[in-house]
MARMAR-96159 format. One record per residue (C-alpha): residue in one letter; x, y, z; chain. Coordinates in steps of 0.02 Angstrom, whole numbers, plus 50000, padded with zeros to 5 digits. Layout:
BEGIN
<A <X Y Z> A>
...
This chain:
BEGIN
<M <51521 52957 50568> A>
<K <51645 53066 50472> A>
<G <51568 53110 50286> A>
<K <51734 53027 50189> A>
<H <51697 52851 50286> A>
<F <51512 52877 50260> A>
<L <51482 52834 50073> A>
<P <51597 52667 50067> A>
<F <51485 52629 50228> A>
<L <51324 52636 50123> A>
<L <51394 52559 49974> A>
<A <51461 52425 50069> A>
<L <51290 52395 50148> A>
<S <51204 52409 49976> A>
<L <51323 52262 49918> A>
<Y <51277 52169 50079> A>
<A <51084 52185 50038> A>
<I <51099 52133 49862> A>
<L <51205 51980 49903> A>
<N <51076 51933 50041> A>
<A <50936 51956 49919> A>
<C <51019 51845 49789> A>
<C <51056 51700 49921> A>
<A <50872 51704 49968> A>
<R <50815 51696 49802> A>
<K <50941 51544 49757> A>
<T <50863 51473 49923> A>
<D <50695 51490 49869> A>
<N <50720 51407 49681> A>
<Q <50824 51265 49749> A>
<E <50675 51224 49860> A>
<E <50546 51241 49719> A>
<H <50665 51135 49608> A>
<S <50674 51007 49743> A>
<G <50489 50997 49752> A>
<I <50449 51026 49908> A>
<S <50315 51141 49875> A>
<T <50247 51080 49721> A>
<V <50219 50882 49756> A>
<S <50053 50848 49845> A>
<I <50058 50727 49999> A>
<Q <49894 50698 50061> A>
<K <49803 50571 50192> A>
<Q <49646 50513 50123> A>
<G <49524 50412 50252> A>
<D <49611 50312 50368> A>
<S <49739 50206 50265> A>
<L <49795 50295 50116> A>
<Y <49913 50422 50050> A>
<T <49897 50502 49881> A>
<L <50066 50593 49814> A>
<A <50027 50704 49670> A>
<F <50131 50809 49540> A>
<A <50068 50871 49364> A>
<N <49953 50738 49301> A>
<L <50035 50599 49392> A>
<K <49953 50518 49543> A>
<A <49992 50389 49643> A>
<T <49893 50314 49810> A>
<V <49981 50205 49947> A>
<D <49889 50114 50061> A>
<Y <49992 50100 50234> A>
<K <49892 49976 50326> A>
<N <49873 49855 50196> A>
<G <50059 49817 50182> A>
<G <50105 49972 50130> A>
<R <50060 49941 49953> A>
<L <50059 50031 49789> A>
<E <49886 50009 49768> A>
<S <49866 50140 49611> A>
<I <49942 50244 49498> A>
<S <49866 50362 49342> A>
<L <49870 50491 49242> A>
<N <49748 50636 49229> A>
<D <49651 50553 49352> A>
<D <49600 50416 49225> A>
<A <49567 50227 49307> A>
<S <49744 50162 49383> A>
<F <49856 50060 49291> A>
<L <49853 49928 49426> A>
<S <49733 49814 49458> A>
<G <49626 49831 49627> A>
<K <49554 49760 49769> A>
<K <49397 49736 49692> A>
<V <49470 49614 49560> A>
<N <49550 49502 49684> A>
<A <49528 49548 49872> A>
<G <49743 49471 49903> A>
<N <49844 49496 49752> A>
<W <49799 49687 49698> A>
<G <49928 49839 49681> A>
<T <50100 49810 49700> A>
<S <50182 49708 49829> A>
<L <50366 49675 49887> A>
<W <50412 49482 49926> A>
<P <50567 49412 49983> A>
<S <50641 49309 49862> A>
<P <50667 49153 49846> A>
<Q <50474 49097 49860> A>
<S <50554 48905 49925> A>
<A <50610 48995 50068> A>
<W <50439 49040 50134> A>
<G <50298 48932 50017> A>
<W <50134 49019 50030> A>
<P <50048 49115 50072> A>
<P <50162 49277 50104> A>
<S <50207 49339 50255> A>
<Q <50055 49447 50322> A>
<Q <50180 49557 50429> A>
<L <50263 49603 50252> A>
<D <50115 49599 50132> A>
<N <49949 49625 50230> A>
<M <49976 49703 50397> A>
<N <49974 49887 50442> A>
<Y <50151 49978 50426> A>
<E <50212 50119 50527> A>
<V <50223 50281 50446> A>
<I <50383 50349 50467> A>
<Q <50374 50500 50368> A>
<D <50244 50596 50263> A>
<S <50304 50749 50215> A>
<N <50424 50750 50066> A>
<E <50407 50575 50035> A>
<V <50299 50439 50109> A>
<I <50410 50299 50213> A>
<L <50335 50173 50294> A>
<K <50403 50020 50397> A>
<S <50316 49837 50412> A>
<Q <50312 49727 50571> A>
<K <50446 49584 50591> A>
<D <50412 49438 50489> A>
<P <50411 49276 50615> A>
<K <50465 49156 50481> A>
<Q <50610 49248 50408> A>
<A <50640 49412 50529> A>
<F <50644 49521 50393> A>
<I <50569 49701 50416> A>
<F <50535 49798 50267> A>
<T <50548 49980 50233> A>
<K <50457 50044 50078> A>
<A <50496 50249 50031> A>
<Y <50375 50336 49894> A>
<K <50419 50499 49815> A>
<I <50407 50594 49656> A>
<N <50537 50645 49540> A>
<I <50469 50815 49473> A>
<S <50622 50826 49353> A>
<D <50544 50680 49245> A>
<T <50379 50661 49337> A>
<S <50422 50483 49388> A>
<L <50385 50378 49544> A>
<V <50521 50330 49630> A>
<I <50518 50177 49750> A>
<T <50655 50143 49876> A>
<Y <50637 49973 49971> A>
<T <50739 49908 50114> A>
<I <50741 49743 50176> A>
<L <50833 49725 50350> A>
<N <50890 49559 50423> A>
<D <50823 49582 50595> A>
<T <50906 49418 50666> A>
<T <51076 49345 50735> A>
<I <51106 49248 50576> A>
<A <51155 49296 50403> A>
<Q <51026 49243 50260> A>
<K <51015 49275 50085> A>
<V <50888 49351 49998> A>
<A <50834 49471 49850> A>
<A <50699 49605 49825> A>
<W <50556 49547 49731> A>
<E <50435 49671 49656> A>
<I <50255 49599 49609> A>
<S <50120 49739 49513> A>
<R <49973 49673 49462> A>
<V <49884 49744 49302> A>
<A <49724 49715 49197> A>
<P <49723 49562 49091> A>
<G <49777 49617 48894> A>
<G <49908 49743 48832> A>
<L <50072 49686 48777> A>
<T <50226 49657 48904> A>
<F <50403 49659 48838> A>
<Y <50594 49687 48902> A>
<P <50777 49685 48822> A>
<S <50799 49497 48796> A>
<G <50943 49415 48906> A>
<T <51063 49280 48872> A>
<E <50997 49121 48960> A>
<V <50854 49015 48906> A>
<K <50679 49058 48975> A>
<R <50586 48954 49075> A>
<G <50406 48902 49145> A>
<Q <50240 48887 49053> A>
<M <50225 49050 48970> A>
<A <50388 49050 48888> A>
<S <50333 48970 48732> A>
<L <50202 49116 48723> A>
<T <50338 49250 48699> A>
<K <50414 49312 48547> A>
<D <50602 49371 48515> A>
<S <50635 49516 48405> A>
<I <50749 49681 48382> A>
<G <50840 49610 48546> A>
<I <50661 49617 48643> A>
<T <50536 49487 48732> A>
<W <50374 49514 48676> A>
<F <50218 49445 48764> A>
<K <50063 49468 48678> A>
<Y <49918 49425 48816> A>
<D <49790 49307 48740> A>
<A <49658 49222 48864> A>
<A <49647 49066 48775> A>
<A <49820 49030 48752> A>
<I <49837 49042 48938> A>
<P <49879 48866 49010> A>
<T <49815 48788 49156> A>
<G <49921 48754 49321> A>
<V <50044 48893 49392> A>
<P <50072 48999 49211> A>
<K <50241 49082 49235> A>
<L <50373 49148 49126> A>
<L <50531 49156 49219> A>
<A <50692 49262 49129> A>
<D <50856 49352 49112> A>
<G <50832 49525 49059> A>
<K <50958 49674 49002> A>
<E <50969 49847 49036> A>
<G <50870 49851 49191> A>
<W <50684 49884 49122> A>
<M <50519 49808 49070> A>
<A <50374 49895 49008> A>
<Q <50183 49858 48984> A>
<V <50060 49925 48865> A>
<N <49885 49937 48895> A>
<K <49727 50033 48836> A>
<G <49831 50166 48788> A>
<Y <49957 50187 48924> A>
<I <50139 50130 48942> A>
<L <50212 50106 49100> A>
<V <50419 50073 49104> A>
<K <50485 50009 49279> A>
<K <50672 50037 49278> A>
<F <50787 49947 49410> A>
<Q <50961 49881 49416> A>
<D <51009 49749 49287> A>
<V <51047 49582 49381> A>
<A <51197 49508 49304> A>
<D <51174 49327 49253> A>
<G <51146 49193 49365> A>
<K <51153 49318 49526> A>
<Y <50961 49305 49538> A>
<A <50875 49196 49684> A>
<P <50873 49000 49652> A>
<E <50730 48941 49549> A>
<E <50687 49123 49518> A>
<G <50734 49246 49377> A>
<E <50767 49433 49365> A>
<I <50613 49458 49250> A>
<E <50430 49361 49282> A>
<L <50280 49354 49216> A>
<Y <50115 49258 49290> A>
<A <49929 49245 49204> A>
<N <49807 49221 49330> A>
<P <49709 49057 49265> A>
<D <49534 49158 49281> A>
<H <49580 49293 49178> A>
<T <49554 49440 49286> A>
<Y <49734 49491 49302> A>
<I <49910 49481 49263> A>
<E <50074 49495 49364> A>
<I <50232 49596 49293> A>
<E <50373 49565 49413> A>
<Q <50551 49594 49432> A>
<Q <50695 49538 49551> A>
<G <50854 49618 49630> A>
<E <51015 49524 49658> A>
<Y <51006 49378 49777> A>
<A <51131 49441 49922> A>
<E <51196 49381 50087> A>
<L <51133 49500 50240> A>
<K <51228 49477 50381> A>
<A <51126 49481 50563> A>
<G <51070 49663 50569> A>
<E <51115 49706 50397> A>
<S <51008 49771 50237> A>
<L <51000 49803 50062> A>
<T <50908 49930 49965> A>
<Y <50818 49921 49796> A>
<T <50763 50065 49696> A>
<V <50623 50046 49564> A>
<I <50572 50207 49450> A>
<W <50404 50205 49374> A>
<K <50359 50304 49237> A>
<L <50181 50313 49160> A>
<R <50141 50390 49010> A>
<K <50020 50407 48869> A>
<L <50056 50314 48702> A>
<P <50094 50442 48572> A>
<E <50019 50432 48419> A>
<G <50088 50344 48280> A>
<V <50167 50221 48401> A>
<N <50058 50056 48396> A>
<E <50023 49914 48531> A>
<E <50112 49757 48441> A>
<A <50254 49650 48452> A>
<G <50411 49695 48376> A>
<N <50369 49868 48341> A>
<L <50525 49956 48337> A>
<K <50458 50126 48377> A>
<L <50377 50048 48543> A>
<A <50523 49977 48601> A>
<S <50638 50150 48556> A>
<F <50490 50258 48647> A>
<A <50505 50128 48799> A>
<R <50689 50130 48805> A>
<S <50679 50310 48809> A>
<L <50593 50320 48950> A>
<S <50699 50194 49033> A>
<K <50849 50333 49026> A>
């Protein structure tokens, strides 16, 4: 190569190397930001997966209905009520709504039986067996968003039959008795035996658990909410669940966007929410995403109904 062309060639080669290195660093940063190398997903025993990032840990049981078994901070006790409390009603389930379409008990294929593991690398994706009664198939995808240390659960309900059906997604989470549950008040009249145990103030509906006040029978609250979130405070922690808000009257018949249930034996309560009631044609599916944020309750924010600081903190977590 002649001398007069050699220097430009070296400059071009150096520029190419610099650009290549920059692109490589950008790719590395993108991978780091996406959480591919920072969120830990580990299989435990013969039925569990644990997802962990920072101080958040969530455990999923794919051989028992693909349920979220536990969620905790700093390796403390799970915020959810476990199998030792009630062998059937533990952790978090997904049911098809309305209940009147299937009665009781819930589908074994959807709620209790083995789920197929579709993916377990960047997230855990599980697929149910087919429910023989309604022909629904559930898919549950669990991942941790590292930008806000939240657990993101995306549910899919597939209508695997030849006829159209209407259904809503219904997430049921069992927690320890006690504590304070609250959500932005809706416009509709609250229903159920526990409606009289709630208190409305500052635009929020509050339910303070009192074992002595829980009625017999089926102690439930069925209600409309706003803003698409609900919260539960218990033992110094706050859990906020964020979901798509359902317009008035768009939930399933005889159900509610927000539901609470207090087990009559005082061993657990259920904090529940439902998505929009929608028609699925044969082969169609719907998705329903719930974002979970578990935090330590800040100092100076008290666990009491009507507390403005508490409501404001929960609302900030719902953003």
